DSSP file (Angstrom, degrees, kcal/mol; ACC not computed):
  #  RESIDUE AA STRUCTURE BP1 BP2  ACC     N-H-->O    O-->H-N    N-H-->O    O-->H-N    TCO  KAPPA ALPHA  PHI   PSI    X-CA   Y-CA   Z-CA
    1    1 A M              0   0    0      0, 0.0    14,-0.2     0, 0.0     2,-0.2   0.000 360.0 360.0 360.0 101.9   17.1   -3.0  -12.0
    2    2 A P        -     0   0    0      0, 0.0    12,-1.6     0, 0.0     2,-0.7  -0.434 360.0-135.6 -72.5 138.9   20.9   -2.9  -12.3
    3    3 A R  E     -A   13   0A   0     10,-0.2    10,-0.3    -2,-0.2     3,-0.1  -0.843  22.5-179.4 -90.4 117.5   23.0   -5.0  -10.0
    4    4 A I  E     +     0   0A   0      8,-2.2    78,-3.2    -2,-0.7     2,-0.3   0.627  64.2   6.4 -95.2 -14.3   25.8   -2.7   -8.9
    5    5 A C  E     -A   12   0A   0      7,-1.3     7,-2.9    76,-0.2     2,-0.3  -0.980  53.1-166.2-163.4 153.8   27.6   -5.3   -6.7
    6    6 A Y  E     +A   11   0A   0     76,-0.3     2,-0.3    -2,-0.3     5,-0.2  -0.959  22.0 150.1-145.2 126.4   27.7   -9.0   -5.7
    7    7 A F  E >   -A   10   0A   0      3,-2.2     3,-3.0    -2,-0.3    -2,-0.0  -0.969  65.1  -2.2-156.1 141.9   29.5  -10.6   -2.8
    8    8 A L  T 3  S-     0   0    0     -2,-0.3     3,-0.1     1,-0.3    -1,-0.0   0.795 129.6 -53.2  50.8  35.0   29.0  -13.5   -0.5
    9    9 A G  T 3  S+     0   0    0      1,-0.3    20,-0.5    19,-0.1     2,-0.5   0.499 111.9 124.7  80.8   3.7   25.7  -14.4   -2.1
   10   10 A I  E <   -A    7   0A   0     -3,-3.0    -3,-2.2    18,-0.1     2,-0.5  -0.850  45.5-159.1-101.6 129.3   24.5  -10.8   -1.6
   11   11 A S  E     -AB   6  27A   0     16,-2.6    16,-2.3    -2,-0.5     2,-0.5  -0.929   3.5-156.5-110.4 127.6   23.2   -8.8   -4.6
   12   12 A I  E     +AB   5  26A   0     -7,-2.9    -8,-2.2    -2,-0.5    -7,-1.3  -0.896  18.8 177.6-108.0 130.3   23.1   -5.0   -4.4
   13   13 A H  E     -AB   3  25A   0     12,-2.8    12,-2.8    -2,-0.5     2,-0.3  -0.913  21.0-166.9-132.1 154.2   20.7   -3.1   -6.7
   14   14 A M        -     0   0    0    -12,-1.6     2,-0.3    -2,-0.3    10,-0.1  -0.987  22.8-133.0-133.8 145.3   19.5    0.3   -7.5
   15   15 A Y    >   -     0   0    0     -2,-0.3     3,-0.7   -14,-0.2    58,-0.0  -0.701   9.8-133.4 -97.5 150.1   16.5    1.1   -9.6
   16   16 A Y  T 3  S+     0   0    0     -2,-0.3    61,-0.1     1,-0.2    -1,-0.1   0.872 103.1  33.9 -67.0 -39.2   16.4    3.7  -12.5
   17   17 A D  T 3  S+     0   0    0     60,-0.0    -1,-0.2    -3,-0.0    57,-0.0  -0.222  85.7 151.4-116.5  42.7   13.2    5.3  -11.5
   18   18 A E    <   -     0   0    0     -3,-0.7     2,-0.2     1,-0.1    -4,-0.0  -0.287  41.4-118.1 -76.8 159.9   13.2    5.1   -7.7
   19   19 A H        -     0   0    0      1,-0.1     4,-0.1     2,-0.1    -1,-0.1  -0.475  46.4 -63.4 -88.2 161.3   11.6    7.5   -5.2
   20   20 A N  S    S+     0   0    0     -2,-0.2    -1,-0.1     2,-0.1     3,-0.0  -0.510  95.5  67.8 -79.9 157.9   13.4    9.6   -2.7
   21   21 A P  S    S-     0   0    0      0, 0.0    -2,-0.1     0, 0.0     0, 0.0   0.552  93.2-106.9 -76.3 159.7   15.0    9.4   -0.2
   22   22 A P        +     0   0    0      0, 0.0    15,-2.6     0, 0.0    16,-0.5  -0.268  59.2 145.9 -55.4 135.4   18.1    7.9   -1.9
   23   23 A H  E     - C   0  36A   0     13,-0.3     2,-0.3    -4,-0.1    13,-0.2  -0.957  35.1-138.5-159.7 171.7   18.5    4.2   -1.1
   24   24 A F  E     - C   0  35A   0     11,-2.2    11,-2.5    -2,-0.3     2,-0.3  -0.929  17.6-126.4-138.0 165.8   19.6    0.8   -2.4
   25   25 A H  E     -BC  13  34A   0    -12,-2.8   -12,-2.8    -2,-0.3     2,-0.4  -0.867  13.5-159.9-115.9 145.6   18.3   -2.7   -2.2
   26   26 A A  E     -BC  12  33A   0      7,-2.5     7,-2.0    -2,-0.3     2,-0.4  -0.973   5.4-167.4-123.4 140.9   20.0   -5.9   -1.1
   27   27 A K  E     +BC  11  32A   0    -16,-2.3   -16,-2.6    -2,-0.4     2,-0.3  -0.982  10.8 168.5-128.0 140.7   18.9   -9.5   -1.9
   28   28 A Y  E >   - C   0  31A   0      3,-2.2     3,-2.7    -2,-0.4   -18,-0.1  -0.860  68.3 -32.3-154.2 114.6   20.1  -12.7   -0.3
   29   29 A N  T 3  S-     0   0    0    -20,-0.5     3,-0.1     1,-0.3   -19,-0.1   0.838 126.9 -39.4  45.1  48.2   18.6  -16.2   -0.7
   30   30 A G  T 3  S+     0   0    0      1,-0.3    -1,-0.3    17,-0.0     2,-0.2   0.336 117.0 113.7  86.9  -8.3   15.1  -15.0   -1.1
   31   31 A Y  E <   -C   28   0A   0     -3,-2.7    -3,-2.2    14,-0.0    -1,-0.3  -0.652  46.5-165.6 -92.1 153.7   15.4  -12.2    1.5
   32   32 A R  E     +C   27   0A   0     -2,-0.2    14,-2.8    -5,-0.2    15,-0.5  -0.974   9.7 173.4-139.3 152.5   15.3   -8.6    0.7
   33   33 A G  E     -CD  26  45A   0     -7,-2.0    -7,-2.5    -2,-0.3     2,-0.4  -0.994  20.3-139.8-156.1 159.6   16.1   -5.3    2.3
   34   34 A K  E     -CD  25  44A   0     10,-2.7     9,-3.5    -2,-0.3    10,-1.3  -0.967  14.2-166.9-124.3 139.6   16.4   -1.6    1.7
   35   35 A F  E     -CD  24  42A   0    -11,-2.5   -11,-2.2    -2,-0.4     2,-0.3  -0.988  18.4-130.9-127.4 133.1   19.1    0.8    3.0
   36   36 A T  E  >  -C   23   0A   0      5,-2.2     4,-1.5    -2,-0.4     5,-0.3  -0.606   8.9-144.6 -82.0 144.1   19.0    4.6    3.1
   37   37 A L  T  4 S+     0   0    0    -15,-2.6   -14,-0.1    -2,-0.3    -1,-0.1   0.822  93.0  62.0 -77.9 -31.8   22.1    6.3    1.7
   38   38 A S  T  4 S+     0   0    0    -16,-0.5    -1,-0.2     1,-0.2   -15,-0.1   0.869 127.4  11.3 -65.1 -35.5   22.0    9.3    4.1
   39   39 A S  T  4 S-     0   0    0      2,-0.1    -1,-0.2    -3,-0.0    -2,-0.2   0.527  91.2-131.2-116.4 -11.7   22.5    7.1    7.2
   40   40 A L     <  +     0   0    0     -4,-1.5     2,-0.3     1,-0.2    -3,-0.2   0.786  59.2 146.8  58.4  30.3   23.4    3.7    5.6
   41   41 A K        -     0   0    0     -5,-0.3    -5,-2.2     1,-0.0     2,-0.4  -0.709  59.0-108.1 -97.9 147.6   20.8    2.2    7.9
   42   42 A Y  E     +D   35   0A   0     -2,-0.3    -7,-0.3    -7,-0.2     3,-0.1  -0.597  41.2 173.0 -68.4 123.8   18.6   -0.8    7.1
   43   43 A S  E     -     0   0A   0     -9,-3.5     2,-0.3    -2,-0.4    -8,-0.2   0.635  53.5  -0.6-115.8 -17.6   15.1    0.7    6.7
   44   44 A A  E    S+D   34   0A   0    -10,-1.3   -10,-2.7     0, 0.0    -1,-0.3  -0.977  82.6  59.3-167.0 154.8   12.9   -2.2    5.5
   45   45 A G  E    S-D   33   0A   0     -2,-0.3   -12,-0.2   -12,-0.3   -14,-0.0  -0.768  73.4 -81.4 124.5-164.7   12.8   -5.8    4.6
   46   46 A N        +     0   0    0    -14,-2.8   -13,-0.2    -2,-0.3    -1,-0.1  -0.027  61.0 148.2-134.9  30.2   13.5   -9.3    6.1
   47   47 A L        -     0   0    0    -15,-0.5   -20,-0.0    -3,-0.2     5,-0.0  -0.384  53.7-105.5 -68.3 144.1   17.3   -9.7    5.8
   48   48 A P    >>  -     0   0    0      0, 0.0     4,-2.1     0, 0.0     3,-0.6  -0.380  31.6-112.9 -63.9 149.6   19.0  -11.8    8.5
   49   49 A P  H 3> S+     0   0    0      0, 0.0     4,-2.2     0, 0.0     5,-0.2   0.854 115.7  55.9 -54.8 -39.3   21.0   -9.7   11.0
   50   50 A R  H 3> S+     0   0    0      1,-0.2     4,-1.9     2,-0.2     5,-0.1   0.888 109.2  46.9 -61.5 -38.8   24.4  -11.1    9.7
   51   51 A I  H <> S+     0   0    0     -3,-0.6     4,-2.7     2,-0.2     5,-0.2   0.881 108.2  55.2 -71.6 -39.0   23.6  -10.0    6.2
   52   52 A I  H  X S+     0   0    0     -4,-2.1     4,-2.5     1,-0.2    -2,-0.2   0.925 108.9  49.5 -57.6 -44.2   22.5   -6.5    7.4
   53   53 A G  H  X S+     0   0    0     -4,-2.2     4,-2.4     2,-0.2    -2,-0.2   0.907 111.4  47.5 -62.2 -43.7   25.9   -6.2    9.1
   54   54 A L  H  X S+     0   0    0     -4,-1.9     4,-2.4     2,-0.2    -2,-0.2   0.917 113.6  47.4 -65.0 -43.5   27.8   -7.2    6.0
   55   55 A V  H  X S+     0   0    0     -4,-2.7     4,-2.8     2,-0.2    -2,-0.2   0.906 112.3  50.0 -65.4 -41.3   25.8   -4.9    3.7
   56   56 A T  H  X S+     0   0    0     -4,-2.5     4,-2.3    -5,-0.2    -2,-0.2   0.919 110.6  49.8 -63.2 -43.3   26.2   -2.0    6.2
   57   57 A E  H  X S+     0   0    0     -4,-2.4     4,-1.3     1,-0.2    -2,-0.2   0.929 113.4  46.3 -59.5 -46.3   30.0   -2.6    6.4
   58   58 A W  H  X S+     0   0    0     -4,-2.4     4,-1.0     1,-0.2     3,-0.4   0.924 111.4  51.7 -61.6 -45.6   30.2   -2.7    2.6
   59   59 A A  H >< S+     0   0    0     -4,-2.8     3,-0.5     1,-0.2    -1,-0.2   0.869 104.6  56.3 -63.3 -37.7   28.1    0.5    2.2
   60   60 A E  H >< S+     0   0    0     -4,-2.3     3,-0.6     1,-0.2    -1,-0.2   0.858 107.8  49.2 -61.9 -34.5   30.3    2.4    4.7
   61   61 A L  H 3< S+     0   0    0     -4,-1.3    -1,-0.2    -3,-0.4    -2,-0.2   0.722 122.3  32.9 -74.0 -22.0   33.3    1.6    2.5
   62   62 A H  T <X S+     0   0    0     -4,-1.0     4,-2.4    -3,-0.5    -1,-0.2  -0.022  74.2 127.8-127.7  29.4   31.5    2.8   -0.7
   63   63 A E  H <> S+     0   0    0     -3,-0.6     4,-2.1     1,-0.2     5,-0.2   0.904  77.6  46.9 -57.0 -46.4   29.2    5.6    0.5
   64   64 A E  H  > S+     0   0    0      1,-0.2     4,-2.4     2,-0.2    -1,-0.2   0.903 112.3  49.9 -65.3 -41.0   30.4    8.1   -2.1
   65   65 A E  H  > S+     0   0    0      2,-0.2     4,-2.5     1,-0.2    -1,-0.2   0.880 109.3  52.7 -65.2 -37.6   30.2    5.6   -5.0
   66   66 A L  H  X S+     0   0    0     -4,-2.4     4,-2.4     2,-0.2    -2,-0.2   0.930 110.7  46.2 -63.3 -45.1   26.7    4.7   -3.9
   67   67 A L  H  X S+     0   0    0     -4,-2.1     4,-2.5     2,-0.2    -2,-0.2   0.901 111.4  52.2 -65.6 -40.4   25.5    8.3   -3.9
   68   68 A D  H  X S+     0   0    0     -4,-2.4     4,-2.8     1,-0.2     5,-0.2   0.923 110.4  48.7 -59.5 -44.2   27.2    8.9   -7.3
   69   69 A N  H  X S+     0   0    0     -4,-2.5     4,-2.9     2,-0.2     5,-0.2   0.916 109.6  52.1 -62.8 -42.7   25.4    5.9   -8.7
   70   70 A W  H  X S+     0   0    0     -4,-2.4     4,-2.1     1,-0.2    -2,-0.2   0.954 113.9  43.2 -57.0 -50.8   22.1    7.2   -7.3
   71   71 A N  H  X S+     0   0    0     -4,-2.5     4,-2.1     1,-0.2     5,-0.2   0.907 115.3  48.4 -63.9 -43.4   22.6   10.6   -8.9
   72   72 A N  H  X>S+     0   0    0     -4,-2.8     4,-3.4     2,-0.2     5,-1.4   0.899 110.7  50.8 -65.7 -40.6   23.8    9.2  -12.3
   73   73 A L  H  <5S+     0   0    0     -4,-2.9     4,-0.4     4,-0.3    -1,-0.2   0.913 112.5  46.9 -62.7 -41.5   20.9    6.7  -12.5
   74   74 A K  H  <5S+     0   0    0     -4,-2.1    -2,-0.2    -5,-0.2    -1,-0.2   0.888 123.1  34.0 -66.5 -38.7   18.4    9.4  -11.9
   75   75 A E  H  <5S+     0   0    0     -4,-2.1    -2,-0.2    -5,-0.2    -3,-0.2   0.892 140.6   3.5 -85.9 -42.9   20.0   11.8  -14.4
   76   76 A T  T  <5S-     0   0    0     -4,-3.4    -3,-0.2     2,-0.2    -2,-0.1   0.554  85.9-118.5-124.7 -13.0   21.3    9.5  -17.2
   77   77 A G  S   <S+     0   0    0     -5,-1.4     2,-0.3    -4,-0.4    -4,-0.3   0.549  76.3 121.7  80.2   6.4   20.3    5.9  -16.4
   78   78 A K        +     0   0    0     -6,-0.9    -1,-0.3   -62,-0.1     2,-0.3  -0.716  34.6 171.2-104.2 155.3   24.0    5.0  -16.2
   79   79 A Y        -     0   0    0     -2,-0.3     2,-0.4    -7,-0.1   -10,-0.1  -0.947  25.0-126.3-151.8 167.7   25.9    3.5  -13.3
   80   80 A K        -     0   0    0     -2,-0.3   -11,-0.1   -15,-0.2     2,-0.1  -0.955  29.1-112.1-121.6 143.0   29.2    2.0  -12.3
   81   81 A K        -     0   0    0     -2,-0.4     2,-0.4     1,-0.0   -76,-0.2  -0.402  31.6-140.9 -65.8 149.1   29.8   -1.4  -10.7
   82   82 A I        -     0   0    0    -78,-3.2   -76,-0.3    -2,-0.1   -20,-0.0  -0.925  23.1-101.7-116.2 141.1   31.2   -1.2   -7.1
   83   83 A K        -     0   0    0     -2,-0.4   -76,-0.1   -78,-0.1   -79,-0.0  -0.250  41.3-112.6 -60.6 144.7   33.9   -3.5   -5.7
   84   84 A P        -     0   0    0      0, 0.0   -77,-0.1     0, 0.0    -1,-0.1  -0.196  24.0-107.4 -73.5 170.2   32.6   -6.3   -3.4
   85   85 A L              0   0    0      1,-0.2   -78,-0.1     0, 0.0    -2,-0.1   0.870 360.0 360.0 -65.8 -39.0   33.4   -6.5    0.3
   86   86 A V              0   0    0      0, 0.0    -1,-0.2     0, 0.0   -79,-0.1   0.360 360.0 360.0-125.0 360.0   35.8   -9.4   -0.2
């Protein structure tokens, strides 16, 4: 599970062999959450609201890079790190 970004204690991951729809995972202090790429909405997990807001803000800034990583991971298993929020 590659970590594509880390900021403010939040770790962002995508899996090589994930199922559709395209999404990414966020981890923070034992909490976990899943965000869909099509809407950048929080779709599952137990992340605190403040962390959901930070991850959503970050994802909005990097939507194209996230989708590129999803497609590249599915096709080649390769990905690029994405800049953190701060």
